[in-house]
CHARMM-style PDB file with segment names, atoms N, HN, CA, C and O in Angstrom:
ATOM      1  N   MET     1      77.396  78.244 103.125  1.00  0.00      PROA
ATOM      2  CA  MET     1      78.473  79.009 102.520  1.00  0.00      PROA
ATOM      3  C   MET     1      78.724  78.514 101.104  1.00  0.00      PROA
ATOM      4  O   MET     1      78.909  77.320 100.870  1.00  0.00      PROA
ATOM      5  N   GLY     2      78.727  79.436 100.179  1.00  0.00      PROA
ATOM      6  HN  GLY     2      78.576  80.407 100.369  1.00  0.00      PROA
ATOM      7  CA  GLY     2      78.982  79.081  98.797  1.00  0.00      PROA
ATOM      8  C   GLY     2      80.432  79.301  98.420  1.00  0.00      PROA
ATOM      9  O   GLY     2      81.232  79.842  99.184  1.00  0.00      PROA
ATOM     10  N   LYS     3      80.727  78.873  97.246  1.00  0.00      PROA
ATOM     11  HN  LYS     3      80.077  78.433  96.626  1.00  0.00      PROA
ATOM     12  CA  LYS     3      82.063  79.053  96.699  1.00  0.00      PROA
ATOM     13  C   LYS     3      82.268  80.543  96.393  1.00  0.00      PROA
ATOM     14  O   LYS     3      81.381  81.170  95.813  1.00  0.00      PROA
ATOM     15  N   PRO     4      83.410  81.120  96.766  1.00  0.00      PROA
ATOM     16  CA  PRO     4      83.617  82.546  96.489  1.00  0.00      PROA
ATOM     17  C   PRO     4      83.658  82.818  94.990  1.00  0.00      PROA
ATOM     18  O   PRO     4      84.213  82.027  94.227  1.00  0.00      PROA
ATOM     19  N   ARG     5      83.078  83.922  94.575  1.00  0.00      PROA
ATOM     20  HN  ARG     5      82.627  84.564  95.195  1.00  0.00      PROA
ATOM     21  CA  ARG     5      83.073  84.297  93.161  1.00  0.00      PROA
ATOM     22  C   ARG     5      84.039  85.461  92.962  1.00  0.00      PROA
ATOM     23  O   ARG     5      84.049  86.416  93.738  1.00  0.00      PROA
ATOM     24  N   PHE     6      84.827  85.367  91.937  1.00  0.00      PROA
ATOM     25  HN  PHE     6      84.819  84.591  91.306  1.00  0.00      PROA
ATOM     26  CA  PHE     6      85.801  86.405  91.639  1.00  0.00      PROA
ATOM     27  C   PHE     6      85.486  87.013  90.282  1.00  0.00      PROA
ATOM     28  O   PHE     6      84.839  86.384  89.444  1.00  0.00      PROA
ATOM     29  N   THR     7      85.945  88.232  90.073  1.00  0.00      PROA
ATOM     30  HN  THR     7      86.471  88.742  90.754  1.00  0.00      PROA
ATOM     31  CA  THR     7      85.705  88.890  88.796  1.00  0.00      PROA
ATOM     32  C   THR     7      86.514  88.202  87.700  1.00  0.00      PROA
ATOM     33  O   THR     7      87.511  87.530  87.966  1.00  0.00      PROA
ATOM     34  N   GLU     8      86.061  88.386  86.468  1.00  0.00      PROA
ATOM     35  HN  GLU     8      85.251  88.932  86.252  1.00  0.00      PROA
ATOM     36  CA  GLU     8      86.777  87.808  85.328  1.00  0.00      PROA
ATOM     37  C   GLU     8      88.195  88.373  85.253  1.00  0.00      PROA
ATOM     38  O   GLU     8      89.139  87.646  84.944  1.00  0.00      PROA
ATOM     39  N   GLU     9      88.342  89.667  85.535  1.00  0.00      PROA
ATOM     40  HN  GLU     9      87.575  90.257  85.786  1.00  0.00      PROA
ATOM     41  CA  GLU     9      89.662  90.300  85.516  1.00  0.00      PROA
ATOM     42  C   GLU     9      90.597  89.659  86.540  1.00  0.00      PROA
ATOM     43  O   GLU     9      91.768  89.417  86.245  1.00  0.00      PROA
ATOM     44  N   PHE    10      90.092  89.388  87.729  1.00  0.00      PROA
ATOM     45  HN  PHE    10      89.142  89.585  87.969  1.00  0.00      PROA
ATOM     46  CA  PHE    10      90.881  88.744  88.781  1.00  0.00      PROA
ATOM     47  C   PHE    10      91.352  87.367  88.314  1.00  0.00      PROA
ATOM     48  O   PHE    10      92.522  87.017  88.471  1.00  0.00      PROA
ATOM     49  N   ASN    11      90.430  86.589  87.739  1.00  0.00      PROA
ATOM     50  HN  ASN    11      89.479  86.874  87.612  1.00  0.00      PROA
ATOM     51  CA  ASN    11      90.772  85.243  87.276  1.00  0.00      PROA
ATOM     52  C   ASN    11      91.803  85.282  86.157  1.00  0.00      PROA
ATOM     53  O   ASN    11      92.735  84.479  86.148  1.00  0.00      PROA
ATOM     54  N   ILE    12      91.649  86.198  85.221  1.00  0.00      PROA
ATOM     55  HN  ILE    12      90.892  86.851  85.228  1.00  0.00      PROA
ATOM     56  CA  ILE    12      92.596  86.308  84.109  1.00  0.00      PROA
ATOM     57  C   ILE    12      93.983  86.665  84.625  1.00  0.00      PROA
ATOM     58  O   ILE    12      94.980  86.101  84.174  1.00  0.00      PROA
ATOM     59  N   ASP    13      94.050  87.604  85.571  1.00  0.00      PROA
ATOM     60  HN  ASP    13      93.241  88.063  85.937  1.00  0.00      PROA
ATOM     61  CA  ASP    13      95.346  87.987  86.133  1.00  0.00      PROA
ATOM     62  C   ASP    13      96.010  86.808  86.843  1.00  0.00      PROA
ATOM     63  O   ASP    13      97.216  86.599  86.712  1.00  0.00      PROA
ATOM     64  N   ALA    14      95.227  86.048  87.586  1.00  0.00      PROA
ATOM     65  HN  ALA    14      94.247  86.219  87.692  1.00  0.00      PROA
ATOM     66  CA  ALA    14      95.780  84.883  88.289  1.00  0.00      PROA
ATOM     67  C   ALA    14      96.340  83.874  87.290  1.00  0.00      PROA
ATOM     68  O   ALA    14      97.424  83.330  87.502  1.00  0.00      PROA
ATOM     69  N   ILE    15      95.617  83.623  86.212  1.00  0.00      PROA
ATOM     70  HN  ILE    15      94.737  84.065  86.040  1.00  0.00      PROA
ATOM     71  CA  ILE    15      96.072  82.673  85.195  1.00  0.00      PROA
ATOM     72  C   ILE    15      97.335  83.182  84.507  1.00  0.00      PROA
ATOM     73  O   ILE    15      98.252  82.407  84.236  1.00  0.00      PROA
ATOM     74  N   LYS    16      97.385  84.480  84.225  1.00  0.00      PROA
ATOM     75  HN  LYS    16      96.640  85.110  84.445  1.00  0.00      PROA
ATOM     76  CA  LYS    16      98.577  85.054  83.583  1.00  0.00      PROA
ATOM     77  C   LYS    16      99.808  84.925  84.468  1.00  0.00      PROA
ATOM     78  O   LYS    16     100.909  84.687  83.972  1.00  0.00      PROA
ATOM     79  N   GLN    17      99.628  85.080  85.778  1.00  0.00      PROA
ATOM     80  HN  GLN    17      98.733  85.273  86.181  1.00  0.00      PROA
ATOM     81  CA  GLN    17     100.770  84.941  86.682  1.00  0.00      PROA
ATOM     82  C   GLN    17     101.356  83.535  86.592  1.00  0.00      PROA
ATOM     83  O   GLN    17     102.565  83.352  86.732  1.00  0.00      PROA
ATOM     84  N   ILE    18     100.506  82.553  86.360  1.00  0.00      PROA
ATOM     85  HN  ILE    18      99.524  82.702  86.246  1.00  0.00      PROA
ATOM     86  CA  ILE    18     100.966  81.166  86.266  1.00  0.00      PROA
ATOM     87  C   ILE    18     101.551  80.881  84.887  1.00  0.00      PROA
ATOM     88  O   ILE    18     102.653  80.343  84.777  1.00  0.00      PROA
ATOM     89  N   THR    19     100.812  81.241  83.831  1.00  0.00      PROA
ATOM     90  HN  THR    19      99.917  81.678  83.920  1.00  0.00      PROA
ATOM     91  CA  THR    19     101.219  80.852  82.481  1.00  0.00      PROA
ATOM     92  C   THR    19     102.288  81.750  81.874  1.00  0.00      PROA
ATOM     93  O   THR    19     103.189  81.259  81.195  1.00  0.00      PROA
ATOM     94  N   GLU    20     102.203  83.064  82.110  1.00  0.00      PROA
ATOM     95  HN  GLU    20     101.471  83.463  82.662  1.00  0.00      PROA
ATOM     96  CA  GLU    20     103.135  83.983  81.464  1.00  0.00      PROA
ATOM     97  C   GLU    20     104.341  84.325  82.325  1.00  0.00      PROA
ATOM     98  O   GLU    20     105.437  84.531  81.805  1.00  0.00      PROA
ATOM     99  N   ARG    21     104.148  84.384  83.621  1.00  0.00      PROA
ATOM    100  HN  ARG    21     103.257  84.216  84.043  1.00  0.00      PROA
ATOM    101  CA  ARG    21     105.238  84.801  84.508  1.00  0.00      PROA
ATOM    102  C   ARG    21     105.944  83.632  85.167  1.00  0.00      PROA
ATOM    103  O   ARG    21     106.985  83.810  85.800  1.00  0.00      PROA
ATOM    104  N   GLY    22     105.389  82.437  85.023  1.00  0.00      PROA
ATOM    105  HN  GLY    22     104.544  82.292  84.509  1.00  0.00      PROA
ATOM    106  CA  GLY    22     106.065  81.250  85.519  1.00  0.00      PROA
ATOM    107  C   GLY    22     105.914  80.960  86.997  1.00  0.00      PROA
ATOM    108  O   GLY    22     106.626  80.111  87.533  1.00  0.00      PROA
ATOM    109  N   TYR    23     104.992  81.652  87.675  1.00  0.00      PROA
ATOM    110  HN  TYR    23     104.413  82.342  87.240  1.00  0.00      PROA
ATOM    111  CA  TYR    23     104.765  81.368  89.090  1.00  0.00      PROA
ATOM    112  C   TYR    23     104.027  80.047  89.243  1.00  0.00      PROA
ATOM    113  O   TYR    23     103.256  79.656  88.366  1.00  0.00      PROA
ATOM    114  N   SER    24     104.262  79.365  90.348  1.00  0.00      PROA
ATOM    115  HN  SER    24     104.888  79.683  91.059  1.00  0.00      PROA
ATOM    116  CA  SER    24     103.529  78.129  90.613  1.00  0.00      PROA
ATOM    117  C   SER    24     102.129  78.470  91.110  1.00  0.00      PROA
ATOM    118  O   SER    24     101.882  79.577  91.588  1.00  0.00      PROA
ATOM    119  N   VAL    25     101.227  77.520  90.994  1.00  0.00      PROA
ATOM    120  HN  VAL    25     101.428  76.621  90.606  1.00  0.00      PROA
ATOM    121  CA  VAL    25      99.857  77.710  91.469  1.00  0.00      PROA
ATOM    122  C   VAL    25      99.863  78.034  92.959  1.00  0.00      PROA
ATOM    123  O   VAL    25      99.119  78.905  93.409  1.00  0.00      PROA
ATOM    124  N   ALA    26     100.699  77.339  93.723  1.00  0.00      PROA
ATOM    125  HN  ALA    26     101.304  76.632  93.357  1.00  0.00      PROA
ATOM    126  CA  ALA    26     100.777  77.573  95.169  1.00  0.00      PROA
ATOM    127  C   ALA    26     101.244  78.996  95.469  1.00  0.00      PROA
ATOM    128  O   ALA    26     100.700  79.648  96.360  1.00  0.00      PROA
ATOM    129  N   ASP    27     102.248  79.485  94.732  1.00  0.00      PROA
ATOM    130  HN  ASP    27     102.689  78.956  94.008  1.00  0.00      PROA
ATOM    131  CA  ASP    27     102.742  80.846  94.950  1.00  0.00      PROA
ATOM    132  C   ASP    27     101.662  81.881  94.652  1.00  0.00      PROA
ATOM    133  O   ASP    27     101.467  82.821  95.422  1.00  0.00      PROA
ATOM    134  N   VAL    28     100.970  81.707  93.544  1.00  0.00      PROA
ATOM    135  HN  VAL    28     101.129  80.944  92.919  1.00  0.00      PROA
ATOM    136  CA  VAL    28      99.915  82.652  93.167  1.00  0.00      PROA
ATOM    137  C   VAL    28      98.797  82.625  94.196  1.00  0.00      PROA
ATOM    138  O   VAL    28      98.267  83.671  94.571  1.00  0.00      PROA
ATOM    139  N   SER    29      98.442  81.445  94.646  1.00  0.00      PROA
ATOM    140  HN  SER    29      98.872  80.596  94.341  1.00  0.00      PROA
ATOM    141  CA  SER    29      97.385  81.314  95.647  1.00  0.00      PROA
ATOM    142  C   SER    29      97.746  82.068  96.923  1.00  0.00      PROA
ATOM    143  O   SER    29      96.917  82.786  97.483  1.00  0.00      PROA
ATOM    144  N   LYS    30      98.979  81.902  97.377  1.00  0.00      PROA
ATOM    145  HN  LYS    30      99.652  81.318  96.923  1.00  0.00      PROA
ATOM    146  CA  LYS    30      99.422  82.590  98.594  1.00  0.00      PROA
ATOM    147  C   LYS    30      99.414  84.103  98.407  1.00  0.00      PROA
ATOM    148  O   LYS    30      99.002  84.839  99.303  1.00  0.00      PROA
ATOM    149  N   ARG    31      99.866  84.563  97.250  1.00  0.00      PROA
ATOM    150  HN  ARG    31     100.200  83.965  96.522  1.00  0.00      PROA
ATOM    151  CA  ARG    31      99.931  85.999  96.993  1.00  0.00      PROA
ATOM    152  C   ARG    31      98.540  86.615  96.921  1.00  0.00      PROA
ATOM    153  O   ARG    31      98.344  87.746  97.366  1.00  0.00      PROA
ATOM    154  N   LEU    32      97.579  85.895  96.373  1.00  0.00      PROA
ATOM    155  HN  LEU    32      97.739  84.976  96.012  1.00  0.00      PROA
ATOM    156  CA  LEU    32      96.232  86.431  96.203  1.00  0.00      PROA
ATOM    157  C   LEU    32      95.411  86.382  97.482  1.00  0.00      PROA
ATOM    158  O   LEU    32      94.418  87.101  97.601  1.00  0.00      PROA
ATOM    159  N   GLU    33      95.800  85.558  98.431  1.00  0.00      PROA
ATOM    160  HN  GLU    33      96.606  84.975  98.334  1.00  0.00      PROA
ATOM    161  CA  GLU    33      95.076  85.472  99.701  1.00  0.00      PROA
ATOM    162  C   GLU    33      95.288  86.712 100.552  1.00  0.00      PROA
ATOM    163  O   GLU    33      94.462  87.016 101.413  1.00  0.00      PROA
ATOM    164  N   GLN    34      96.364  87.422 100.330  1.00  0.00      PROA
ATOM    165  HN  GLN    34      97.035  87.174  99.631  1.00  0.00      PROA
ATOM    166  CA  GLN    34      96.719  88.565 101.176  1.00  0.00      PROA
ATOM    167  C   GLN    34      95.922  89.790 100.838  1.00  0.00      PROA
ATOM    168  OT1 GLN    34      96.104  90.836 101.462  1.00  0.00      PROA
TER     169      GLN     34
END
C-alpha cells in the first residue's frame, strides 16, 4: 500500500483552510476524511 495521492487543488484547499480560515490541522483532517 502506497501513500495516497491527492490533486494539487485538494492540497491547496486544505492548506487554505488552515492558513486563511484559521482551522486547526486536526479539524481540517477530520473534515476531509468524510
